[in-house]
N, C-alpha and C positions, 0 to 999 in steps of 0.2 A: 328266304331261301333258311331252312332250319339247318341246323349242323350235321353231321353225319357222324357214323362211326366206321370204323376202316373196313368193317365186311359188307358195307353198303356199296363199296368201289369196287367188289373182287366179283361183279356178277360175270356170266359167261359171256363171250363176243366169239363171233366166227366171220368168215371171209365165204360171201358167195360171188361166183363170177357174175360180171354183168354182162347181159346178151342184149343184142339188139336187132334192127333190120335195115338195110340200106332204102334211104330216101327215096331213092328211083326203082328200087326193086322190092316191092313189098312182099316178095315172096322167099328172100334171100335172109336167111337167119344168120346172124352172126354170132359165133361162139366165142371168138376169142376179140375182143373191143379193146382189150389193155388197161380195163376198168374192173373193179370188184367193190362190193358194197360191204360195208363193215357192219354187222348186225348184231344187236343186244339180243341173246337167246333168250331169257327169261321175260323181257316184254315184246319181242318181235318186232322193235323199234332200228329202223334204219338211221345209224347213227351218221353216215359218212359213204361217199363213194370218192374212192380214192385209185390211183394207177396201180398197175400190177406190181412196180418198183417199192411200194409202200410194204415195208414190214409190220406186220402186226406184233406189237409190244404190249403184251397184259400189263393192266394195273398190278396184280399179285406177283407175277414173276419179278417186277422193278423191286417191289417193297420186300421180299423173300431175299433179296440181296442187299438193300439198302440197310434196311433194321438191324442186323447184325452189327454193321458198322456204327450206327446212330447209337445205338444201347451201348455198345463199348466206350463210346465217349461221354456217357452218361446223358443223353437225350432222351425224352419222352415225348410220345404221341400227345399233341395239345389241340388238335383241331382237324378235321377233314371235311372238305368241301367238294361236293358234286354239282357241277354245271350241266346245262343241255341235254337233261336225258340220260347222262352218263357221258355224252362226249368227252365231256374235260373235268379233270379232278386235280386237286391241291391238298396235298398233307403238310402239316406244319409240326416238325418238332423243338422242344425248348431244352436248351441247358440248363435245369432251375439250380442245378447246384453251382453253378458256373455264375459268378457276379463281378463285374467291372466297373470300378468307381471311376465314372468320366470325370465329374465336378464333385465337390464334396456333399456328401449322401443324396448324389444323382447316380443312382445304381443300373445296371445293365444286363441282362440275361441273353447271350446267344440264341440265334435260332436256325433252324434250316429249314426252309419250302421246298418241296418235291412237287415238280408238276409232270403230267403226262394227259396226252388226248388220244382220242381215234379217230378226229377229223382232221386233223392236219393242222390245226391252228396252235399245237405247241410242240415241241421237241420234248423228248424226256430230258428233265432239267433239274436241278438243285439251285438254290439261291438261298444266299446267307442273309440273315437280318438279324435285329436285338428287339428286346423287349425294355421297355422302360417304365421302372415302377414309379408313380405318382404317389407319394406320399399321403397327399392331403386326401385324396380320394380312393387309394388302393386300386386304380384303374391300370390298366396294361395298354400301351402304346407300341405298336410294332411298325417296321419299314424294313423295306428291302434294300441291302447293301453289294449284292454281288452274285452273277450266276456262271454256271458251267452246263453245258449241254449236248446233247446228241441226236440229230435227226433220225428219223423211223428209216430211212434209205440206206443209212450207214451204220445202224445199230450193231454191236458187238454185244449180244444177250450174256455173255459169260464176264466181260470185265468193266464194261463204261459205268454202270451207276457206282461201282464202288469206287473207280478212281474220280469220278464227278464229284462224290460227295464228301470224299478225303481232301480234293482242290479247294471246295467251297469252305470246309472248316479251316483250312489252313489262311485262304484269304480274307474270311471274316475276323480271324487272329490280329491280320494287320490293319485291317481299318479301325479296329477298337483301339491299337496299341499307336497307330499314326493319324487316321484320317479325322478322329474324332476328336484328337486334342486339337489338329490344325484349324478344324471348324470353330473351336472355342475360342482360339487366341486373335482372330481376326472381328473386327467390327463390322457390325451390316450395313451395307450402304443401302440408302431409301429407295434407290432406282431396283435396285434386286429386291427387296421386297415387295413394290409393285409388280415387277415382272412375275413372281411367286403367285401373288394375287390374282393375276389376269388367266393362270393356267386353271383355275377352280371352277367348277360349272356355277352360275349365277345362284342358285338356290342357297349356296353354303356361305357368299359373300358377308351378309350380315354377323354370321355368329364367327368367320376369320376374321372381320374387321373388330369386333368387339373382344374376340381373345388378345388380340394384339395391343388394343387400349387397355385392356386388365393388366396384360404381361407384354410390355414392349420388349421386343428382340434386341438385344446388344450385342449379339455374336452371330454366327451362322448355326450355331449348334441351336442358339433359341428360335431360330427360322425355322430349321427342321424340326422341331418339337412343336412349335404352332401347326405347321402343315400338317404333321401326322396325328396331331388332338383333332382335328377338322376331318380326315379321312376315317379316323376311328370313332368319333362321337357324331358327327353332323352326316356324312355322307352314307348311302345306303349299303351296309355289310352283306345284305343277301343278294346284291347286284355283283355279277362278273367284273364289269368295267370299274368298281370301286377297287378292288384288288387289282386289278391293271394298271390304274393310275398310281396306284399308292407305290406299287414296285419301282415307279420313276423317280419318286420324288426324292430319293436320297442323292442319286447322281446329279440330278438339276442343281440341288442347294451346293452338293460338293464342289462342281464346277463354277459356282458363283463364287465361292470360298477361294479357288483356286486363281479366279481374276481379280479378286478384291485388292 
């Protein structure tokens, strides 16, 4: 799947009431079924069938409120991904002028990822993350470190996204100053390395093992970076499943470090 620009996600959508007939009365049309279709107007594709309680929150309405907050904090749009014919979207913003040195010459840029969906699979949410610049090849590795969200059924269109973004920015700062240093301080246990390996799909195993042989993880920070190297360079970046898997890595390794 190719990268998109932000305008690719601003296609028009509309709600169409779902009608039907009684199974035992084929002449009786049900105008009020309690469901509605979410339809992409430019292609005519049905993105989902939702209950009447579902509130349609458009990508454009979210970003019109989120972008001013993000730009005020110095974030720039670095990636847009559209999945499922437009049913789901993910925006990534990077704070390129904000750098944190976790270890000597190991610099991170904070990031914010915003998600929305028209099929009920994702709430309106923002997740904090980090980019790690690898000096030897200039490649960037990202991983998710926190989440705030609001379900479409309880959406407050005026204030929610601004509060969500601000909360994630604050939580991300805490992770940089507290969680990352704690992961560096603790030596990694062999059993945790094995547990992490078991979480990855089979086709990545050879690359994961080879990476760890070349760069043996000394602490949980190293273990985290081994995992994110595989999700970035080996797993299929065009697959939505990769992004979902990647978002769980930080909490997994963080919990391992806490128990070590």
